[in-house]
N, C-alpha and C positions, 0 to 999 in steps of 0.2 A: 595405442588405439588407433586403427586405420579405419576411417570412415569412407564408405564407398560413393555415397551420393551427397549432392548439395542439401537435400532434406534432412539427412543424417546430421550433418555438420550443423545445420540450423537449429535442430531440435535439442542441441546442448547448450547449457547456459554457461556463463563465464567460469564456474567452478568445475566444470565438466560432468556434471550429473545431467540426466535428462530432463527435459521441460515438457509438461503437457500443453498442447496447443490445441484450442478451438478455432478452426480456421474461419475466414470471412465467408459469408453465405451459408454458414452453418448455424443452425438453432437447435439449442439442446434444452429439453424441458426435464427438470428433475434435479436431484442433490448430487454434489460431487464432494468427496472426501479424498484428499492425497497428502502424501508427505512431500511431495516434490514441488518445484516452483510450476506456476501455470501462466500462460498467456491467452487472452481471449480477444480474438479479432472477430468473432461472430457474435451470437446471442445466447446468453444463459438466463433461463427463467426458472430460478430455484436457488438453493442454498449451496455455497460453496466454503468449506474448511480445509484448510491447508497450512501446514507448517512452512512451507516455502513461499517465496515472494509471488504476488499476484500482479501481472500487468494487464491492463485493459488497453488494448490499441485504440486509435481514432475512430474506427469503424465498429468497435467492440461495444457491448452493452450487457449489463447484469441487472437483473430485476429480482431482488431477494435479500438474503443474508449473507453478508461475508464475514468470515472469521478467520483470523491468521496473524502474521507478524507484521509484514510490510507489504504495501500495495503502491504502484504507480497507475494513475488513471489518466488516459488521455481522452476516452470516450464517454458513454453515459452510465451512470449508476443511479438505481432507485431502490431505496430499501434501507437496510440497517447494516452499518459497518462496525466492527469490533476488532481492533488491531492493538497488539501489544507494542508495536513499534512505530514506525513513521508511514503516513499517509501524504504521497505527493501527488498533487493535482496539477497536471500539465495545462497549458493555455487553452487547449480545446475541450477539457473536461467539463461534464454536466453533472452535478450531484444534487439529488434531493432524498430526504429522509432524515435519518438519525445516525450520528457519527460519535463513536467512543473510541479514542486513539491515545498513543502515547505522545507523538509529535505530529505537527502539521506544517506541510510546505505547499504554498499556493502560488502559482505563476499568475501575472497579470493576464486577465482574459477569461480565467476559469469561472464557471457559474457554480455557486456554492450556497444552495437553499436547504439548509439542514441544522437540526439541533446538534450542537457540538459539545462534547465534554472531553477534557483532557486528563488522562490519569497519569500517575507517576509521583515522583518525589516533589513536594512543594518546598521552595527554597524560602527561608525565612528572611524578610527584609531587616529585621531588628536584630539579627545574630551578630555577635562580636567575633565568632570563629574565624580565624584567619586574618583579622585586622590587628595590626600591632597596637598596643597600647601607648599612651603618651610617655610613659617612664621607658619604654623599650625603643621608642622612635629615636632615630639618629638623624641629625641634621648636619650640614656642612658649615 
């Protein structure tokens, strides 16, 4: 695939598929549904549902509901986040609302004012699986 312009090259993500972009100084009011990744450098007031990764740039903001798999946020978010995978909050992120996720990564400096619940497998601390019993233990 030969891309003619710089904009075409920038619109592709790391695995070669097209990425949706809401540019800085753009305000979108309404709901978005997509199977592709999306980057928001402008403002979205509405709900976003995607199977792809969501990236909110430093100048980007979302006010509404975000549903998807993974998200990296550098800008502002206000509302409800529901992710099956990982939410990564960069140092400049400002989050307010309700968060339901699989995993959470927060850089120092991020503002996180949210009710947070993490889903996924709960590991039992009392489980003996994977630990050798005394009779199986070998010593030198």
